[in-house]
N, C-alpha and C positions, 0 to 999 in steps of 0.2 A: 723763627715763625711761632706764633701763638697757636696752640692747639686746644680744642675743646673735646671733651669726652661725649660720645654718643653710643650708648649701649656697648661699651667696650672698645669702640673704634676712636682713634685719634683723628679728628678732622680739623684741617687748617681753618683758622678763623677767617682768612681771606680766601675766597674762591674765585675761580675764573669763569665769569659769565660770558657766553659766546653768542649773544644776540647782535653784537656789533663787531664782528671780526674785521681785521684789516682787509682793505679792498684795493685792487689795482685800478688803473685809469679806465679799464674796460668795464668796471663795476663788479668784476668777478672776485671771489675771495682770493687774497694773496696767500696761497698755500705755504710757500716757503717761509714767510714771515710768521704765519700762524704756527707752524711747527717750531720755529725758533723761539716764539713766545711760550709755547707749551713746554719746550725743553727747559727754558730759563725758570718757568714757574715751578716745575718739578725739582730742579736742582736747588731751588731756594725754599723748599718746604710746602708749597701749595700742592695739595693732593685731591681737591674737589673741583670737578669740571661740570658745568651746567649747560645743557643745550635744550632744544625743543623742536618738535616736528615742524613748525612753520618758520623757525628762525632763518634768516638770510635766504628767503625764498625756498625753503626746504633743503638748503645745501649745508647748513651749519652742522647737522648730524654727520654728514659724510666727511666734511673737513676735519671735524674733531675726532671722528673715528680713525681717520688716516694718521692724524698727528699722535694720538695716544697709542695707536696700534704698534708704534715703534718702540714701545716701553713695556716692561713686564706688566701683566694684568693686575697683579697684586700691589702695584706701586701707585695706583690712583683709584679714586671713586668717581664713577660716571653717572650723571643724572640726566634724564630726559622727561618729556611730558606728553600726556595724551591730549589732543586738541578738541576736547568736547565743547570748548567755548566757541568754536567756530560755527558759522551757520552752514548747515548741510541738510540734505534731504533725508539722509540716514547715517547712522553711526556704527561702525564696525571695529570695536576695540581689538579683536584678534588680528584682523588684516593690517591695521596700523602698527600694532605691536611687533608683529613678525617682520614687517617692513623696516621698523626702526632698528631691530637687532641686526638686520643685514646691512643697513646703512652705516651703523656704527661698528660693524664687524666684531661683535661681542656675543657671548652666549647668555649673558645676564646683565641686568642693570643693577648697580648698587643702590641707587635711589630712583624712584619713579613717582611722578606727580600727576594728579588730575590738574590740567592746566587751567588756571583762572576760573575757579568756581565762583560765579557772581550771579547777580539777580536774574540776568537773562538766560542763563544756561543751567541753573541748579536743577531744573526739571529734566534736562537732558541727562545730567549725570546720575539722577536718582530714579529715572524711569526704568522699571523692570523690563520693558520692551527692548531696551538696548543692553541691559545687564552690564553696564560699564564697571561699576565698583565691584560687583561679584566676580567679573572676569579677572580683574587685577588682583583681587584677593586670592584667586585661585592660582594666579602666576606667582604670587608671593609664596604660597604654599608649596609650589613646584620648584622653588628656588631660582626662578628666572627673574624675580624681583627680590632684592634683599630687604628693601625698606620702602614702604608705600606712604605717600603723603599728598598734599595738595598745595596749590598756590591760589591766591585770592585777591581781587580788588572789589569785593562785595561791600554793599552797605552793611551797617552794623546789624540790623535785624536778620538779614539773610545769612550773614557770616556766623552769627550766634546760633541760629537754627541749624546750620550745617554741622557746626562743632558739637552741638547737643545731640544730634541724631547720628552722626557718623564719626565723631571724634574717636570713638573706641577703635576704629579701624585705621585711623590716620596717625602715623608715628611722628610726623613733623609737618609744619606749615610754613609756606614762604609768603611774606607780606612785604609791601612797600613801606619802608620806614626810614625816616631821617628827621633831623630836628625841625624841618618845616612841616612835613607831613604828620608829625607827632600830633598836631592839632588839625591841620588842613584836610587830611584824609583819614582822620580818626584812628591813626596808628596806635595811639595810646590805648584806646578801648580794645582794639584787636589784640594787642600784645597782652593785655590784662586777661582777656577771655582765654587765650591760649595758655597763659601761665596758670590760671586757675584750673584748666582742664588737664594740666600736666603734659602739654604738647610743646616740644622744643621749637624754637623760632629760627627760621632762615630769613635773611634780609635781602631784598632786592631794591634797586634804585637808591643806594645809600647817599649818592651825590645828585640825585634827581636828574638823571640823564646828562650829567656834566655841569648842570646849572650852578650847583653848589661848589663846584671846583674852579669856577671863574669869577669868584667875588673878590675884588681887590682887598688885600689885607687879610683875607680869610682862606687859607689853603684847604685843599681837599682833605688833608689829614685831619682837620678839625672835625669833619663830619664822620670820619671813620673812628676817631678817638671818642667822640660823643657816644657812639653805639657800644663801645666796650664796657660801659658801666652796667649794661643789662645782663644779668646772670643767665637768663633763659635763652639768649642768643647763642646758637651753635656755630653759624657760619654767615659771612657777609659776602654777597656776590658783587663783583665789580665787572662791568662790561668793558674790559680793556681792549682798545683797538690799535694800540701801537706800543713799542717797547718802552718808551719813556714812561707811559702810564703804569706799565707793569713794574718797572724798576722803582718808581716812586711809591707805589702802593706796598710793595714788599718791604720797603724800608720802614714804612709806618707800622707794619705788623711784625717787625722783628722781635719786639718785646712789649708787654703790657704798657700802655701810655694813655691813661684816662684823662679826660678833661677835668679841670678843677671845678669847684663849686662856682667860683667867679666866672670861669670860662663858660660854664653851662648857662649862667644867667645872661651873659653877653650873647650867646648863640640863640637863646630864646628871644631876646630883644631883637636881635637881627632877623630872626624868622618873622616876627611881626612886621618889621619894616619892609622885608622883601615881599610879603604877601600883599601889602597895601590893600588890605581886605576891607570889605564892607563889614562893619563892626556888629554883626549879629551874634547875640548871646544864646540863641536857641530857646528863648523863653516861650515861644509859640503863642503869644498873645495875638499875633497877626493871624493865626490860623482860625481862631474861634469865630470870627465874623466873615471869613472869606466866602463869598457867594459861590465861588468855583471850587471850593474845598481843596485848594492847592497846598502841598507841603512846602510852604514858603522857606523855612529854615534850611531844608535839604537843597532847594533850588538856589538859595544864596550861597550855600557851601560849594555847589557845582560852579557858580559864577566866580567865586574867589579862586577856585582851583584853576579854572580856565584863564583868568586874568593873570595868574602867577606864571603859568607856562602852558604853551600850546600842546598839551598832552591828550591822549586818547581817552583818559579816564572819565572826564566829564561827559563826553559823547557817549561812552559805553554805559554810563549810569542813566543818561536820559533815554537811550534806546530801550532800556528795560522798563521805563515808565509807561503806563497806559496813556493813550493819546490825550485824554481828558485832563491828565495831570502835568502836562507840559507847560512851560512858562508862557507859551503863545496863547494859552487860554485865559491869561489875565485880562480882565475887562477894564482895568485902570480906574476902578471906583474909588480907591484911596482909603478904604476902611482899615486896611492893614497898617498903612503909615500912621493913621490917626491913633492906633493903639500901640504903636512901637515905642518902647522906652528909649531907644537909640535914635528916634527921629529919622529912620532910614526912608528914603524915597523908594519904596519897594516896587511900585509900578514901573519906575524908570529902570530898576535892576532887572525886572522880568523882561522888559522890552529889549534891553541890551543883551541879555542872555539869549533871547530868541534870535536876535540878529547875529550873535556870535555863532550860534548853532548852525545857522543857515549859510554863513559867509566864511568864517575863519576856523572853526573847530574841525579837527581831523574826523572824517567819516568812518566811525569804527566798523560799521557793517561792511562798508566798501572795502576797508583794509582787510577784514577777515576773509571776504570772498576772494579778494586778489591773492592773499597768501595761500588760500586753499587751492586756487587755480594754478599758482606757481608750483606748489608742491606736487600737484597732479601731473603737470607738464614735465617736471624733473623726474618724476617716477617713470614716465613713459620713455 
């Protein structure tokens, strides 16, 4: 197993993400298989385990706690997250934190994250009324959190703002990064912002929810190997849901195995083909004359992301936009297309994005509400 140094700790470059634990026919977590996978991971050098309050309907923390509780506490690093990104009438970090400690059956968390700091919830995390960041800084001071960080799917302006204002309190950051999202979700800019700020990077969705693992002629190992070239990456989370995935991934991380320059070029070319994207260059000429003052390049980016894979990120980002900035406000005047160097039919893209949002895109707000309700029911 490859290890990276983090403040004197040896952390396995491959981490076990537990958002997609194995399930039985009844839809419940297969605890026996989960424990078998945890045992195999530890035996083969994986020492970082990542869960979160809403994962698996609030049951992931319990399952992971049981599986890891069979092993010495100093043989693994456990990470979980505070769900400030979920829609709620009020936020009580103390109540949630105490509940998480009990669910995981531990006295402290090695790593603790503010879950998904993004455009629609940054005000929740930074509002003095809730005192979220201050509370977790205090828990770190008390030794109940060893290292405090955050995960994020934010837009670049919001991401940069949070790092500038709160980066001094954040010891690490988890972002979605792979050779497709390097450009599709601006992972390149986020990585560079973190590197400049001296904040180590944790990686989530290295194979894009499995999409990059199912490309003929391009194994999942290519995506993992591509990430190994970045020095500021400390660990790479993989949401493994069966033993075969676990075994294959551990083989990939047995020793350093970087992609070559030629392979990198092939992966970047593949990424462009996979995206089948509207060729927006972000020049913003289209914005100058838009009578609705829409941020057209951002909306086209969300369109490209939604077309590539039916993920919640585009929905999440659009939920954060003011009503007047949504693609449905396009009046189809065509002034944008007339000034576009790429001759993109922008009104058509806006119309399709509006239809996608209404009919096919996952409803991020509904997902959050459902997860919160499931967690509440499981708590009872």
